[in-house]
C-alpha positions in Angstrom: 111.6 54.4 134.1 108.4 52.5 134.3 107.8 52.7 130.5 111.3 51.4 129.8 110.6 48.5 132.2 107.3 47.8 130.4 109.2 47.7 127.2 111.7 45.2 128.4 109.1 42.9 129.7 107.0 43.2 126.6 110.1 42.5 124.4 110.4 39.2 126.2 107.0 38.1 124.9 105.0 38.9 128.0 101.9 41.0 127.0 99.7 40.9 130.1 101.3 42.1 133.4 100.9 44.6 136.2 102.9 46.0 139.1 101.8 45.5 142.7 103.5 46.8 145.8 105.0 44.0 147.8 103.4 45.5 150.9 100.0 44.4 149.5 100.9 40.8 149.9 103.7 40.6 152.5 101.3 39.9 155.4 99.5 37.1 153.7 102.3 34.9 152.2 102.1 31.2 151.9 104.5 29.3 154.1 106.4 27.4 151.5 110.1 26.7 150.7 110.1 29.2 147.9 109.4 31.9 150.4 113.1 31.9 151.2 113.9 33.2 147.7 112.1 36.4 148.2 114.4 39.5 148.1 115.0 40.6 151.6 113.9 44.2 150.8 111.2 43.3 148.3 109.3 46.3 147.0 107.4 45.2 143.9 105.6 42.2 142.5 105.4 42.1 138.6 102.5 39.8 138.2 102.0 38.2 134.8 99.2 36.4 133.1 99.8 33.9 130.2 96.7 32.8 128.2 96.5 29.2 127.2 93.2 28.7 125.3 94.1 27.3 121.9 90.8 26.4 120.3 87.2 27.4 120.8 86.1 23.8 121.5 87.5 22.1 124.6 89.9 19.1 124.3 88.4 15.6 124.2 89.5 14.0 127.4 91.8 16.4 129.2 91.5 19.9 130.6 92.6 22.9 128.5 95.7 23.5 130.7 96.8 19.9 130.2 96.4 20.1 126.4 99.3 22.5 126.1 102.9 21.9 127.1 103.6 22.0 130.8 103.3 25.6 131.7 106.0 25.4 134.4 108.6 25.1 131.6 107.0 27.6 129.3 106.4 30.3 131.8 109.8 29.8 133.4 111.6 30.7 130.1 109.5 33.9 129.6 109.9 35.0 133.2 113.6 34.2 133.4 114.2 36.1 130.2 112.4 39.1 131.5 114.2 38.9 134.8 117.6 38.6 133.1 116.8 41.7 131.0 115.8 43.6 134.0 118.8 42.6 136.0 121.1 43.7 133.2 119.5 47.1 133.3 119.4 47.3 137.1 122.4 45.3 138.2 122.1 46.4 141.9 118.7 44.9 142.3 117.3 41.4 142.6 114.7 39.8 140.4 113.3 36.5 141.6 111.0 34.4 139.4 108.0 32.3 140.9 105.8 29.9 139.0 103.0 27.9 140.8 105.2 27.1 143.9 105.0 30.7 145.0 104.7 32.2 148.4 102.3 34.8 146.9 98.6 34.0 146.6 98.6 34.7 142.9 94.9 35.1 142.1 94.5 37.6 144.9 97.7 39.4 143.8 96.6 39.5 140.2 93.2 40.9 141.1 94.7 43.6 143.4 97.0 44.6 140.5 94.1 45.0 138.2 94.6 42.0 135.9 91.1 40.7 136.4 88.4 39.8 138.9 88.1 36.9 141.2 85.4 34.3 140.3 83.2 32.3 142.7 85.3 29.3 141.7 88.5 31.0 143.0 89.9 31.6 139.5 91.2 34.9 138.1 88.9 36.1 135.2 90.6 38.5 132.8 88.8 40.7 130.4 90.4 39.2 127.2 91.2 35.7 128.1 88.7 34.8 130.7 90.0 32.4 133.4 92.1 30.5 130.9 95.4 32.0 132.1 98.4 30.8 134.0 100.0 33.2 136.5 103.6 33.9 137.4 105.5 36.7 138.9 108.9 38.4 139.3 109.5 39.9 142.8 112.1 42.6 143.0 113.6 45.0 145.5 113.3 47.7 142.9 110.6 50.2 143.9 108.3 50.9 140.9 105.1 52.8 140.3 102.3 50.3 141.1 98.6 49.8 141.0 96.8 48.5 144.1 93.0 48.0 144.0 90.5 46.3 146.2 89.7 42.8 144.9 86.7 42.8 142.6 84.6 39.7 142.5 82.3 38.3 139.8 78.6 38.9 139.8 78.0 35.5 141.4 75.6 34.3 138.7 76.1 30.7 139.9 76.8 29.2 136.4 80.1 27.7 137.6 78.4 26.2 140.6 75.6 24.7 138.4 78.2 23.1 136.1 80.4 21.6 138.8 79.2 18.2 139.9 80.9 18.5 143.3 79.5 22.1 144.0 82.9 23.8 143.9 84.1 21.6 146.8 87.9 21.7 146.5 88.3 18.5 148.6 86.3 16.6 146.0 87.3 18.5 142.8 87.7 16.2 139.9 90.9 17.9 139.0 92.4 16.8 142.3 90.9 13.3 142.0 92.2 12.8 138.5 95.7 13.4 139.8 95.6 11.2 142.9 97.9 8.3 143.0 96.8 4.8 143.9 93.3 3.4 143.9 90.2 5.6 143.6 86.8 4.9 145.1 84.0 3.7 142.9 82.4 7.1 143.4 85.5 8.9 142.2 85.9 6.7 139.2 82.3 7.1 138.3 82.6 10.9 138.5 85.5 11.0 136.1 83.8 8.6 133.8 80.6 10.8 133.7 82.6 13.9 133.1 84.7 12.0 130.5 87.9 13.6 131.8 91.3 11.9 132.4 93.2 14.8 133.8 92.1 18.1 135.3 88.7 19.6 135.0 87.3 22.7 133.3 83.6 22.2 134.2 83.3 25.4 136.3 85.4 27.4 133.7 83.4 26.1 130.7 80.2 27.1 132.6 81.3 30.6 133.3 79.7 33.2 130.9 82.7 35.4 131.2 84.7 32.7 129.4 82.3 32.6 126.4 84.3 35.1 124.3 87.8 34.3 125.7 90.4 35.0 123.1 92.9 32.4 121.7 96.4 32.5 123.1 99.3 34.2 121.4 102.0 32.1 123.0 103.6 30.0 120.3 104.7 27.2 122.6 101.1 26.5 123.5 99.8 26.8 119.9 102.5 24.6 118.5 102.5 22.0 121.3 98.7 21.6 121.6 97.2 18.1 121.9 93.4 17.8 122.1 93.4 14.4 123.8 95.6 11.9 125.8 96.6 8.7 124.1 97.6 5.7 126.1 100.8 5.2 124.2 101.9 8.9 124.0 105.2 10.3 125.3 104.2 12.3 128.4 107.5 14.2 128.6 106.9 17.9 129.0 103.1 17.5 129.7 101.2 18.6 132.7 100.7 15.1 133.9 104.3 14.1 133.7 105.0 15.1 137.3 102.8 12.4 138.6 104.0 9.7 136.3 101.9 7.9 133.8 100.1 5.6 136.3 97.3 8.0 137.4 96.3 9.2 133.9 96.6 5.6 132.5 94.4 4.3 135.4 91.8 6.9 134.4 92.1 6.0 130.8 91.4 2.3 131.5 88.4 3.4 133.7 86.9 5.4 130.8 87.7 3.2 127.9 88.3 -0.2 129.5 91.5 -0.9 127.6 95.2 0.0 127.4 
C-alpha cells in the first residue's frame, strides 16, 4: 500500500516527502486555530518539502522566497491535489492539508521524518536543496509505514551566525523587521539599508556552506513566476509581500533608494 501512496503523491508533482507517525508530534503541537482541523484519530503526517531556489545568484533586493510566487497558493494546490487523490483511494479516511499556519512544528517534524537536518538558524537543511525549501503537510487518520528518527543537527560551524548582523536573534531578525507595519527605528532602517534588503532576509542561509551546492527547483510555478527584484510600481498580487499590503515594502524601498 505504501508504494501506491507514494506513487499517488509523486503523480501530483510532489517529489520530496516522508511519513511520520502523528504520535511523534502530538504532544508538542502549536496552539493555533488550525489545530481544530486535525483528524480526531490522526495517525500519520505526510511531510513535504518544496524547493524554491531558482538561480544561483540571489535576487537583488528581496529574499529568495519572496522572488517566487507566494508559496501559500502554490503549495496549497499541490497538497490539495495529493489529498484529493488519496481521499478518492481511501474514501473512509480524512486527509487535511496544512501550510505555514500549522499546529505542527514543521522543521522538527521534517527532521524527524528524515527529510533533512536542523540548522543552528532553526531552518531545515535538506541534502539536495539546502535550506531553500518550503514545508507543508497532509495529516491523515490512515495508519502508514513511517520513519521516525532523532533530530539531527548541523555541525555548528557558525557561518550562519557570522553572516547574520543580529546574531540569529529572532526578535531583531531583518526578515521580521522588513515586514513590520508602521514606522521603523533609525537602527532598523539602517540595518535594512546596509543589507540592501526590502523584504525577508537570506543572510544566514547564504552564509551556510550546506547551501553552496543547493539544486535549482523543479517547480514550474516558481521557475515561471520568478522576479529578481521588487519594483515600486509592480503588481504585488500573488507575491509573498501582498499579505501585508504595499506600505511596508514601499517604505523600505524609499529608505533604500530615496524615491518612489
